[in-house]
C-alpha positions as CSV (number, residue, x, y, z in Angstrom):
1,X,93.6,96.4,82.5
2,X,95.0,100.0,82.3
3,X,93.4,102.7,80.3
4,X,94.9,106.3,80.2
5,X,92.3,108.5,78.5
6,X,93.2,112.1,77.4
7,X,95.3,112.6,80.5
8,X,97.0,115.9,81.0
9,X,99.2,117.0,83.9
10,X,100.5,120.4,84.5
11,X,102.5,121.9,87.4
12,X,102.7,125.6,88.4
13,X,106.2,127.0,88.2
14,X,107.6,130.4,88.9
15,X,107.0,131.5,85.3
16,X,103.6,129.9,84.9
17,X,102.2,126.5,84.1
18,X,104.5,123.7,82.9
19,X,102.9,120.7,81.1
20,X,104.4,117.4,82.2
21,X,101.9,115.3,80.2
22,X,100.0,116.5,77.1
23,X,96.9,114.6,76.3
24,X,98.3,111.1,77.0
25,X,96.3,108.1,75.7
26,X,97.4,104.5,76.5
27,X,95.8,101.1,76.8
28,X,97.7,98.2,78.4
29,X,96.0,94.8,78.3
30,X,96.1,92.2,81.1
31,X,99.3,90.2,81.1
32,X,101.3,92.6,79.0
33,X,104.9,93.7,79.7
34,X,105.1,97.3,78.5
35,X,108.2,99.5,78.5
36,X,107.8,103.3,78.3
37,X,111.1,105.0,77.3
38,X,112.0,108.6,77.4
39,X,114.8,111.0,78.5
40,X,114.8,112.7,81.9
41,X,112.1,115.3,82.2
42,X,109.9,113.7,79.6
43,X,107.1,112.9,82.0
44,X,107.7,109.2,82.6
45,X,107.5,109.3,86.4
46,X,104.5,111.6,86.3
47,X,102.7,109.2,84.1
48,X,103.6,106.2,86.2
49,X,102.5,107.9,89.4
50,X,99.2,108.9,87.8
51,X,98.5,105.3,86.8
52,X,99.4,104.2,90.3
53,X,96.9,106.6,91.9
54,X,99.6,108.8,93.4
55,X,99.5,111.8,91.1
56,X,96.0,113.2,90.2
57,X,95.9,114.4,86.6
58,X,94.9,117.9,85.7
59,X,92.4,116.4,83.2
60,X,91.4,113.0,81.8
61,X,90.7,109.7,83.3
62,X,92.7,106.6,84.4
63,X,91.1,103.2,84.6
64,X,92.8,100.3,86.4
65,X,91.0,96.9,86.6
66,X,87.9,98.7,85.3
67,X,88.0,101.2,88.2
68,X,88.2,104.9,87.7
69,X,90.9,105.4,90.4
70,X,90.5,109.1,90.8
71,X,86.7,108.8,91.3
72,X,87.6,106.9,94.5
73,X,87.9,108.7,97.8
74,X,91.4,108.9,99.3
75,X,90.9,106.0,101.7
76,X,89.3,103.8,99.0
77,X,92.1,104.7,96.5
78,X,94.8,103.8,99.1
79,X,93.1,100.5,99.7
80,X,92.8,99.8,96.0
81,X,96.5,100.7,95.5
82,X,97.6,98.4,98.3
83,X,95.6,95.4,96.9
84,X,96.0,95.9,93.2
85,X,99.3,97.7,92.5
86,X,102.9,96.9,93.4
87,X,105.5,99.7,93.1
88,X,109.3,99.4,92.4
89,X,111.3,102.6,92.6
90,X,114.8,103.5,91.5
91,X,115.8,104.5,95.1
92,X,114.3,101.3,96.6
93,X,112.3,103.2,99.3
94,X,113.1,100.6,102.0
95,X,112.6,101.5,105.7
96,X,116.2,101.7,107.0
97,X,115.5,100.4,110.6
98,X,113.6,97.3,109.4
99,X,115.2,94.1,108.2
100,X,114.5,92.6,104.8
101,X,111.6,90.4,106.0
102,X,110.0,93.3,107.8
103,X,110.3,95.6,104.7
104,X,108.5,93.0,102.6
105,X,105.8,92.7,105.3
106,X,105.2,96.4,105.0
107,X,103.0,95.5,102.0
108,X,100.7,93.2,104.0
109,X,97.1,94.3,104.2
110,X,95.9,91.9,106.9
111,X,95.9,88.2,107.8
112,X,97.8,86.1,110.3
113,X,101.3,87.7,110.8
114,X,103.0,84.3,111.2
115,X,101.5,82.9,108.0
116,X,102.4,86.1,106.2
117,X,105.9,86.0,107.4
118,X,106.3,82.5,106.1
119,X,104.9,83.6,102.8
120,X,107.4,86.5,102.7
121,X,110.3,84.2,103.5
122,X,109.3,81.9,100.6
123,X,109.2,84.9,98.3
124,X,112.6,86.1,99.5
125,X,114.0,82.6,98.9
126,X,112.7,82.6,95.3
127,X,114.4,86.0,94.8
128,X,117.7,84.7,96.1
129,X,117.5,86.5,99.4
130,X,117.1,83.7,101.9
131,X,120.5,84.5,103.5
132,X,119.6,88.2,103.9
133,X,116.2,87.8,105.7
134,X,117.3,89.6,108.9
135,X,119.7,92.1,107.4
136,X,118.9,95.8,107.3
137,X,119.1,97.8,104.1
138,X,122.5,99.3,104.9
139,X,123.9,95.7,105.1
140,X,122.6,94.8,101.6
141,X,124.1,95.5,98.2
142,X,122.2,97.7,95.8
143,X,121.0,94.6,93.9
144,X,119.8,93.0,97.1
145,X,118.0,96.1,98.1
146,X,116.2,96.3,94.8
147,X,115.3,92.6,94.9
148,X,113.8,93.3,98.4
149,X,111.8,96.1,96.9
150,X,110.6,93.7,94.1
151,X,109.6,91.2,96.7
152,X,107.6,93.8,98.6
153,X,105.9,94.8,95.3
154,X,104.9,91.2,94.6
155,X,103.9,90.2,98.1
156,X,100.2,90.8,97.8
157,X,100.1,89.2,94.3
158,X,98.9,92.4,92.7
159,X,97.7,92.2,89.1
160,X,99.7,95.3,88.2
161,X,103.4,96.1,88.8
162,X,104.7,99.7,88.1
163,X,108.4,100.1,88.0
164,X,110.1,103.5,87.8
165,X,113.7,103.2,86.6
166,X,114.1,100.0,88.7
167,X,117.6,99.3,87.6
168,X,118.9,102.9,87.4
169,X,121.3,102.3,90.3
170,X,122.3,98.8,89.4
171,X,125.2,97.3,87.4
172,X,124.2,95.2,84.3
173,X,124.3,91.9,86.1
174,X,122.0,93.0,88.8
175,X,119.8,94.9,86.4
176,X,119.3,91.7,84.4
177,X,118.4,89.8,87.5
178,X,115.7,92.3,88.5
179,X,114.1,92.2,85.0
180,X,114.2,88.4,85.0
181,X,112.2,88.4,88.3
182,X,109.7,90.9,86.8
183,X,109.4,88.9,83.6
184,X,108.7,85.7,85.6
185,X,106.0,87.5,87.6
186,X,104.6,88.8,84.3
187,X,104.5,85.2,82.9
188,X,102.3,84.3,85.8
189,X,99.6,86.6,84.4
190,X,100.4,90.0,85.9
191,X,100.7,93.2,84.0
192,X,104.1,95.0,84.2
193,X,104.8,98.6,83.2
194,X,108.4,99.8,83.4
195,X,109.4,103.4,82.7
196,X,113.1,103.9,81.9
197,X,115.5,106.1,79.9
198,X,117.7,103.1,78.8
199,X,117.1,100.0,76.8
200,X,117.9,97.2,79.3
201,X,114.2,96.3,79.7
202,X,113.3,96.1,76.0
203,X,114.2,92.4,75.5
204,X,111.5,91.5,78.1
205,X,108.8,93.8,76.6
206,X,105.7,93.0,74.5
207,X,105.7,96.7,73.5
208,X,108.0,99.7,73.8
209,X,106.4,103.1,73.8
210,X,108.3,106.4,73.7
211,X,107.5,109.4,75.7
212,X,108.9,112.8,74.6
213,X,108.0,116.2,76.0
214,X,104.9,114.8,77.6
215,X,103.7,113.1,74.5
216,X,103.4,109.3,74.0
217,X,104.7,108.1,70.6
218,X,103.9,104.6,69.4
């Protein structure tokens, strides 16, 4: 499902090159729920963005669904990402002038809009947001905003969900609710990879991997 092979990522800083990832190797099988833990600055987000086709590695190869994602052209990679990968971010990344339904529909890749809107409405209902369909992000609680982001990530039924500190801005009750929804989606056959500095996600994980100073530790 996901194979990270000898991946290295370095950034240029004012005092030279800074390694964010040092020869990372990871294999995640289809249907796994994997948690990658590490402190701030350990390279977690860099790794997740690289897996998601949003951060080209300095060296190495990343395979998703048996596709070398950085061998694809930019347009092909964007299409692949839209169809195969759902993202959940700590800061929600909702469009402020769109309502909940419209934010979820941002993930649509085609098809009849009316049918897609009904599908989005059903998904929002399952995530407990049926009463917030036409509210804008500023009118939602933090938990509701993150559940909207989760709904958007799931909308196209992607086989892979990548979540970057998805509960970092939530209280324990809302954090549990978000992970319950991710776990339910995982049980339907999807692969879920969560990066976090805390342990809230661990009860849902098949595996927990630690990342320190750009190095993955089993």
